[in-house]
C-alpha positions in Angstrom: 0.0 0.0 0.0 1.3 3.5 -0.9 2.2 5.4 2.3 0.5 8.5 0.8 -2.9 6.6 0.6 -5.2 7.4 3.4 -6.8 4.5 5.2 -10.6 5.0 5.1 -13.2 3.4 7.2 -16.9 3.6 7.1 -19.1 2.7 10.1 -22.8 2.3 9.4 -25.1 2.9 12.4 -28.9 2.8 11.9 -31.0 5.0 14.1 -32.1 3.8 17.5 -35.6 2.5 18.3 -38.2 5.0 17.3 -41.8 5.5 18.6 -43.0 4.0 15.3 -40.9 0.9 15.9 -42.9 0.2 19.1 -46.3 1.2 17.7 -46.8 4.5 19.4 -47.2 6.3 16.0 -48.3 5.3 12.6 -47.7 6.8 9.2 -51.2 8.3 9.4 -50.3 10.2 12.7 -47.1 11.9 11.8 -44.8 12.4 8.8 -42.2 9.6 8.8 -39.3 12.1 9.0 -40.7 13.6 12.2 -40.9 10.3 14.1 -38.6 10.7 17.2 -36.6 8.1 19.1 -38.2 6.3 22.0 -36.4 6.6 25.4 -34.7 3.2 24.6 -33.7 4.6 21.2 -32.1 7.6 22.9 -30.2 5.2 25.2 -29.1 3.1 22.2 -27.8 6.2 20.4 -25.8 7.3 23.4 -24.4 3.7 23.8 -23.5 3.6 20.1 -21.4 6.7 20.6 -19.7 5.2 23.7 -19.0 2.0 21.8 -17.6 3.7 18.7 -15.4 6.0 20.8 -13.9 3.0 22.6 -13.4 1.2 19.4 -11.6 4.1 17.8 -9.4 4.8 20.8 -8.4 1.1 21.2 -7.3 1.0 17.6 -5.8 4.5 17.6 -7.9 5.5 14.7 -7.5 9.3 14.2 -10.5 11.5 13.7 -8.7 14.5 12.2 -10.5 14.1 8.8 -13.6 12.2 10.1 -17.1 13.0 8.9 -20.5 12.0 10.2 -23.3 11.7 7.7 -27.0 11.5 8.7 -30.4 11.7 7.0 -32.6 14.7 7.7 -35.1 12.5 9.6 -35.5 13.4 13.2 -34.6 10.0 14.6 -31.4 9.9 12.5 -30.5 13.4 13.8 -31.2 12.3 17.4 -29.1 9.2 16.9 -26.2 11.4 15.5 -26.5 13.7 18.5 -26.2 10.8 20.9 -23.0 9.7 19.1 -21.6 13.2 19.0 -21.8 13.3 22.8 -18.8 11.1 22.7 -17.0 11.9 19.5 -16.1 15.2 17.9 -16.1 14.8 14.1 -14.2 17.0 11.7 -17.4 17.5 9.7 -21.1 16.7 9.9 -23.3 16.4 6.9 -27.1 16.0 6.8 -28.0 14.6 3.4 -31.5 14.0 2.1 -30.2 11.2 -0.2 -29.8 9.1 2.9 -33.6 8.7 3.3 -34.6 5.1 2.8 -37.5 6.0 0.5 -40.1 8.7 0.0 -43.4 7.8 -1.7 -44.9 11.3 -1.3 -48.6 11.1 -0.9 -48.4 7.3 -0.7 -45.8 7.1 2.0 -46.8 4.8 4.9 -50.0 3.8 3.1 -50.6 0.2 2.2 -50.3 -0.4 -1.6 -53.7 -2.0 -1.6 -55.4 1.3 -0.6 -53.7 3.6 -3.1 -56.7 3.6 -5.4 -58.9 5.0 -2.6 -56.8 8.1 -2.2 
């Protein structure tokens, strides 16, 4: 490997448990992007940050050019905030291309009922 080549690592962390994951909201109640984390999800985000920090420190992985990417969804932002309580990233990006899918008017509505809309 060329010594001038930077070693790059990508860590993928999905958002913590959301209120929708435990049935406290539905797609009819709230826009999918506005669904917040549950209390357990907030704890999971915090613990993910603690785990990642320990992992990076044990392996002496530098963060001088690190970046954290997140979707604009509330639960992703809350998860990123939990991680950032432990780690200072060089840059932080919020990118709408990281949204899983967006069906517009038909988002969170069963395919069988599309004709009724």
